[in-house]
C-alpha positions as CSV (number, residue, x, y, z in Angstrom):
1,X,33.2,124.0,67.3
2,X,36.5,124.6,65.0
3,X,37.1,128.0,66.4
4,X,36.5,126.6,70.1
5,X,38.9,123.6,69.5
6,X,41.7,126.1,68.2
7,X,41.4,128.7,71.2
8,X,41.5,125.5,73.0
9,X,44.6,124.3,71.9
10,X,46.2,128.0,71.6
11,X,45.4,128.1,75.5
12,X,47.0,125.1,76.4
13,X,50.2,125.9,74.4
14,X,49.8,129.4,76.0
15,X,50.1,127.9,79.9
16,X,52.4,125.5,78.7
17,X,54.8,127.8,77.3
18,X,54.5,130.2,80.6
19,X,55.1,127.3,82.9
20,X,58.4,126.3,80.8
21,X,59.4,129.5,80.9
22,X,59.6,129.7,84.7
23,X,62.5,128.5,86.3
24,X,62.1,126.5,89.0
25,X,64.5,126.5,92.4
26,X,66.1,122.8,90.8
27,X,66.6,125.1,88.1
28,X,68.2,127.9,90.0
29,X,69.7,125.5,91.9
30,X,71.4,123.7,88.8
31,X,72.5,127.1,86.9
32,X,74.1,128.9,90.3
33,X,76.1,125.3,91.0
34,X,78.3,125.8,87.9
35,X,77.8,129.5,87.0
36,X,79.7,131.0,84.1
37,X,82.0,133.6,85.2
38,X,81.6,136.5,82.1
39,X,79.5,139.4,82.5
40,X,76.9,138.4,80.1
41,X,75.9,135.3,82.2
42,X,75.4,137.8,85.6
43,X,71.9,138.6,84.6
44,X,71.3,135.1,84.3
45,X,72.9,134.2,87.3
46,X,71.3,137.1,89.6
47,X,68.0,136.3,88.2
48,X,68.6,132.7,89.5
49,X,69.8,134.0,93.0
50,X,66.3,135.9,92.8
51,X,64.4,132.3,92.0
52,X,66.0,131.0,94.8
53,X,65.7,133.6,97.3
54,X,62.0,133.2,96.8
55,X,61.4,129.9,96.2
56,X,63.6,128.2,99.1
57,X,62.3,128.0,102.4
58,X,64.9,129.0,105.1
59,X,67.3,126.4,106.3
60,X,67.2,124.7,102.9
61,X,70.6,122.9,103.1
62,X,71.0,122.5,99.3
63,X,69.9,126.2,98.6
64,X,72.2,127.5,101.1
65,X,75.5,125.5,100.1
66,X,75.1,127.1,96.6
67,X,74.5,130.2,97.1
68,X,77.9,130.1,99.9
69,X,79.7,128.5,97.0
70,X,78.3,131.5,94.5
71,X,79.5,133.9,97.7
72,X,83.2,132.1,97.9
73,X,84.1,132.2,94.2
74,X,86.4,135.0,93.1
75,X,85.8,134.7,89.3
76,X,82.4,135.6,89.5
77,X,81.6,139.4,88.9
78,X,81.0,141.4,92.2
79,X,77.2,142.0,91.6
80,X,76.2,138.3,91.6
81,X,78.3,137.4,94.5
82,X,76.6,140.7,96.2
83,X,73.2,139.3,95.6
84,X,73.6,135.7,96.8
85,X,75.0,137.3,100.1
86,X,71.8,139.2,100.4
87,X,70.0,136.3,99.8
88,X,71.9,134.1,102.1
89,X,71.6,136.3,105.0
90,X,67.6,135.9,104.5
91,X,67.6,132.1,104.6
92,X,70.7,131.3,106.7
93,X,69.2,129.3,110.4
94,X,71.7,129.9,112.8
95,X,74.5,126.9,112.0
96,X,73.8,128.0,108.3
97,X,74.8,131.8,109.9
98,X,78.1,130.8,111.9
99,X,79.5,129.1,108.3
100,X,78.4,132.0,106.9
101,X,80.1,134.5,109.1
102,X,83.1,132.0,108.7
103,X,83.1,132.6,104.7
104,X,82.9,136.6,105.0
105,X,85.9,136.1,107.3
106,X,87.9,134.8,105.0
107,X,87.0,136.9,102.3
108,X,87.8,140.0,105.0
109,X,91.2,138.7,105.6
110,X,91.8,138.3,101.8
111,X,91.0,142.2,101.0
112,X,94.3,143.4,99.4
113,X,95.9,146.5,100.9
114,X,96.0,149.4,98.5
115,X,99.4,149.5,96.0
116,X,102.2,152.3,97.6
117,X,100.2,155.0,94.8
118,X,97.4,154.3,96.7
119,X,95.2,152.7,94.3
120,X,93.3,149.9,95.0
121,X,93.0,146.4,93.3
122,X,89.5,145.3,91.8
123,X,89.4,142.8,94.6
124,X,89.1,145.5,97.1
125,X,86.3,146.9,96.1
126,X,84.4,143.6,95.7
127,X,85.7,142.3,99.0
128,X,85.0,145.6,101.0
129,X,81.6,145.9,99.4
130,X,80.6,141.9,100.8
131,X,81.8,143.0,103.9
132,X,79.5,146.4,104.0
133,X,76.5,144.3,102.6
134,X,77.3,141.7,106.0
135,X,77.6,144.3,108.5
136,X,75.0,146.5,107.2
137,X,72.4,143.4,107.4
138,X,73.6,141.9,110.8
139,X,70.9,143.8,112.7
140,X,68.3,142.7,110.6
141,X,69.1,138.8,110.4
142,X,66.9,136.2,112.5
143,X,70.2,135.1,114.4
144,X,69.9,134.8,118.4
145,X,71.0,138.6,119.8
146,X,74.1,136.9,122.1
147,X,75.1,135.3,118.7
148,X,74.6,138.4,116.6
149,X,76.7,141.1,119.2
150,X,79.7,138.0,119.6
151,X,79.9,137.8,115.6
152,X,79.9,141.5,116.0
153,X,82.8,142.1,118.3
154,X,84.6,139.4,116.6
155,X,84.6,141.3,113.8
156,X,85.2,144.4,114.7
157,X,88.6,143.4,117.1
158,X,90.1,141.4,114.2
159,X,93.6,142.7,112.9
160,X,92.1,143.0,109.2
161,X,89.2,144.9,110.7
162,X,91.7,147.6,113.0
163,X,94.3,147.9,110.2
164,X,93.1,147.3,106.6
165,X,89.6,148.8,107.1
166,X,88.9,150.8,110.6
167,X,85.5,151.2,109.2
168,X,84.4,148.0,109.8
169,X,85.1,148.7,113.1
170,X,82.4,151.8,113.4
171,X,80.0,150.0,111.1
172,X,80.1,146.9,113.9
173,X,79.8,149.5,116.9
174,X,76.9,150.8,114.9
175,X,75.2,147.5,114.4
176,X,75.3,146.4,118.3
177,X,73.6,149.4,119.0
178,X,70.6,148.2,117.0
179,X,70.8,144.4,118.1
180,X,67.4,143.4,119.9
181,X,69.2,142.9,123.5
182,X,69.7,144.7,126.9
183,X,71.4,147.8,127.3
184,X,73.4,146.5,129.6
185,X,74.5,143.5,127.0
186,X,74.9,146.0,124.4
187,X,77.2,148.1,126.5
188,X,79.4,145.2,127.6
189,X,80.0,144.6,123.8
190,X,81.0,148.1,122.9
191,X,83.3,147.9,126.4
192,X,84.8,144.7,124.7
193,X,85.4,146.2,121.5
194,X,87.1,149.7,123.3
195,X,89.4,147.4,125.4
196,X,90.9,145.2,122.2
197,X,91.3,148.6,120.3
198,X,93.2,151.2,122.4
199,X,94.3,153.0,119.1
200,X,91.2,153.5,117.3
201,X,89.9,156.8,119.1
202,X,87.3,157.3,117.3
203,X,83.7,156.0,118.6
204,X,80.0,156.3,116.6
205,X,78.0,158.9,118.7
206,X,75.1,156.1,119.2
207,X,77.5,153.7,120.5
208,X,79.1,156.2,122.8
209,X,75.8,157.0,124.4
210,X,75.6,153.4,125.9
211,X,78.9,154.3,127.6
212,X,77.7,157.6,129.5
213,X,76.4,156.2,132.4
214,X,78.5,155.5,135.8
215,X,78.9,151.6,134.9
216,X,80.2,152.6,131.7
217,X,82.7,155.5,132.7
218,X,84.0,153.2,135.8
219,X,85.2,150.4,132.8
220,X,86.6,153.2,130.9
221,X,88.7,154.6,133.2
222,X,90.3,151.1,134.4
223,X,91.0,150.8,130.4
224,X,92.3,154.4,130.8
225,X,94.2,153.8,133.6
226,X,95.8,150.3,132.4
227,X,97.1,151.9,129.8
228,X,99.1,154.6,131.5
229,X,101.2,151.9,133.3
230,X,102.1,150.4,130.1
231,X,104.7,151.8,127.6
232,X,103.3,152.8,124.5
233,X,99.4,151.8,125.2
234,X,98.3,154.3,126.1
235,X,94.1,154.0,125.3
236,X,93.3,156.7,123.3
237,X,89.6,154.6,122.5
238,X,88.7,155.3,126.1
239,X,90.3,158.8,126.7
240,X,88.1,159.9,123.6
241,X,85.2,159.1,125.3
242,X,85.6,160.0,128.9
243,X,86.9,163.7,127.7
244,X,83.4,163.6,125.6
245,X,82.0,163.3,129.0
246,X,84.5,165.9,130.3
247,X,85.6,163.2,133.1
248,X,87.5,165.2,135.4
249,X,89.1,162.1,136.8
250,X,91.6,161.7,133.9
251,X,93.2,165.1,133.3
252,X,96.5,164.4,135.0
253,X,97.0,161.3,133.0
254,X,96.2,163.2,129.8
255,X,98.8,165.5,131.3
256,X,101.3,163.2,131.7
257,X,100.9,161.5,128.4
258,X,101.1,165.0,126.3
259,X,104.7,164.9,127.8
260,X,105.6,161.5,126.6
261,X,103.8,162.1,122.9
262,X,106.7,163.5,120.4
263,X,105.5,166.8,118.7
264,X,104.2,166.1,115.6
265,X,102.4,162.6,116.7
266,X,99.4,162.0,119.2
267,X,100.0,165.3,121.0
268,X,97.4,167.2,119.4
269,X,95.0,164.5,119.9
270,X,96.0,164.6,123.7
271,X,95.8,168.2,123.9
272,X,92.2,168.4,122.2
273,X,91.1,165.4,124.8
274,X,92.3,168.2,127.3
275,X,90.6,171.3,126.1
276,X,87.4,169.2,126.2
277,X,87.5,168.4,129.4
278,X,88.4,171.9,130.5
279,X,86.0,173.7,128.1
280,X,82.6,171.6,130.2
281,X,84.3,172.4,133.9
282,X,82.0,173.6,134.7
283,X,79.5,173.6,131.7
284,X,78.6,177.4,131.3
285,X,82.4,177.7,129.7
286,X,80.9,175.7,126.7
287,X,78.9,178.9,126.1
288,X,81.6,181.4,126.3
289,X,83.4,178.9,123.6
290,X,81.3,179.1,121.4
291,X,80.1,182.6,121.2
292,X,83.8,183.0,120.8
293,X,85.5,183.3,117.5
294,X,88.4,181.4,118.0
295,X,87.4,178.1,116.7
296,X,89.8,175.6,115.4
297,X,87.7,173.5,113.5
298,X,84.3,173.3,112.5
299,X,83.9,169.7,114.0
300,X,85.1,171.4,117.4
301,X,82.2,174.3,117.0
302,X,79.7,171.4,116.3
303,X,80.9,169.0,119.2
304,X,80.7,172.0,121.7
305,X,77.0,172.9,120.5
306,X,76.2,169.2,121.2
307,X,77.7,168.9,124.6
308,X,76.1,172.3,126.0
309,X,72.3,170.6,124.8
310,X,73.3,167.5,126.4
311,X,74.0,169.5,129.0
312,X,70.9,170.9,129.6
313,X,72.3,174.5,129.3
314,X,69.6,177.1,128.9
315,X,68.6,177.1,125.3
316,X,68.8,180.7,125.0
317,X,71.6,181.1,125.8
318,X,73.3,178.5,123.6
319,X,71.5,180.3,120.6
320,X,72.5,183.7,121.7
321,X,76.1,182.2,121.7
322,X,75.8,180.9,118.0
323,X,74.6,184.3,116.8
324,X,77.3,186.2,118.1
325,X,79.6,183.7,117.1
326,X,78.0,184.1,113.4
327,X,78.3,187.4,113.4
328,X,82.2,187.9,112.9
329,X,81.8,186.3,109.6
330,X,81.0,189.7,107.4
331,X,82.1,188.4,104.0
332,X,79.6,185.8,102.3
333,X,82.6,184.9,100.1
334,X,84.7,183.5,102.9
335,X,85.5,180.3,102.4
336,X,85.3,179.2,105.8
337,X,82.0,180.3,106.0
338,X,81.0,178.8,102.8
339,X,81.6,175.4,104.5
340,X,80.9,175.8,108.2
341,X,77.3,177.8,107.9
342,X,75.2,175.1,106.3
343,X,76.4,172.4,109.2
344,X,75.9,174.6,112.2
345,X,72.6,176.0,111.4
346,X,71.6,171.9,110.6
347,X,73.4,171.1,114.0
348,X,71.9,173.9,115.9
349,X,68.1,173.1,114.3
350,X,68.4,169.5,115.2
351,X,69.4,170.2,119.0
352,X,66.7,172.6,119.1
353,X,68.6,175.4,119.7
354,X,67.7,177.6,116.4
355,X,64.0,177.6,114.4
356,X,64.1,178.1,110.7
357,X,63.6,181.8,111.5
358,X,66.8,182.1,113.4
359,X,68.6,180.6,110.4
360,X,67.2,183.3,108.0
361,X,69.0,185.7,110.2
362,X,72.4,184.4,109.8
363,X,74.4,185.5,106.8
364,X,74.0,183.3,104.3
365,X,77.1,182.0,102.3
366,X,78.2,182.4,98.5
367,X,77.5,179.5,96.6
368,X,80.6,176.9,96.2
369,X,82.3,177.3,92.7
370,X,81.6,174.5,90.3
371,X,83.1,171.4,91.1
372,X,85.6,169.6,88.6
373,X,83.3,166.3,88.8
374,X,80.4,168.1,87.2
375,X,77.2,167.2,88.9
376,X,78.9,165.9,92.4
377,X,80.9,167.6,94.5
378,X,84.2,166.5,95.8
379,X,83.1,164.8,99.3
380,X,80.2,163.0,97.2
381,X,82.6,161.7,94.8
382,X,84.8,160.6,97.5
383,X,81.9,158.7,99.0
384,X,80.5,157.2,96.0
385,X,84.3,155.6,95.5
386,X,84.9,153.9,99.2
387,X,82.9,151.7,101.3
């Protein structure tokens, strides 16, 4: 009897202690309303945010307001603000999503420019990190597609997105492609962004693919023509897409623009657009180029292989051209070949032009020398240090 009583008391004590150690939603919100800003408290704050994420219901006004306060708090460590943003994105209803968008907009505007020596301030990494989380999560939120697309467009065309960190525009364009909306609606928003950002020519391939039909090209031709009529307003963004598709209608305009560009400015870029158009008219010229030795850059080679495949050229002819091009690299220690072979072979296999057996017949490059950064290459180091 005594043993049973002791066992029962221990069980009650254990259950009571376990309950006391399990934080409630109210406990978590109390912690986050007055969070400590030191790094030691970060674990507690992140744990409290986790409780909010698991116990709060979508649209909970108090929970969202508390998380929003953490996101805006510049004094809090970056991991706390980032986790608050991730959870807020999951809980927000449409009205709260608009509030969250406004908050991230304020944070983006406050991103400091790098110093004259190129060094970035700590706030740069914190604020850009929040923006990356926001943009990456947007296509997966429960927001209405129209509101989501409008938000992405607004992001991409703001002055801050254009000049402080152009990668935001690229992320926004890629996110638009993933939104669950009609192709026409997504295309129109991509065109809005291109129209508003004439000086930012690179367009992500998946976004560019939505512009390849006649409807998309017609709008791009209008932008290009409008740019030719205004001094110093050449539309590089529209030109880059039309040149990719080999649009002959802009060739005269490009040649005219080349005469206006001062050497060393954007003349080389205009030359490249002209070359892209001429290289695929007729399409068979792409095969001749691939087989040649005169390739100015790896990106040009990869583009020619990709475009030849897109145009439906005979795969055997493209394969033969790639193999002919590779024969010029007889020295496996050639630095150009060391960097070129892996990417060229991977691109050709992805385009179903080469097979794994074909790749074995292509001379291999000597391994790169050890990286001064130890286990990470320079490219990997750069990737890890930038958004």
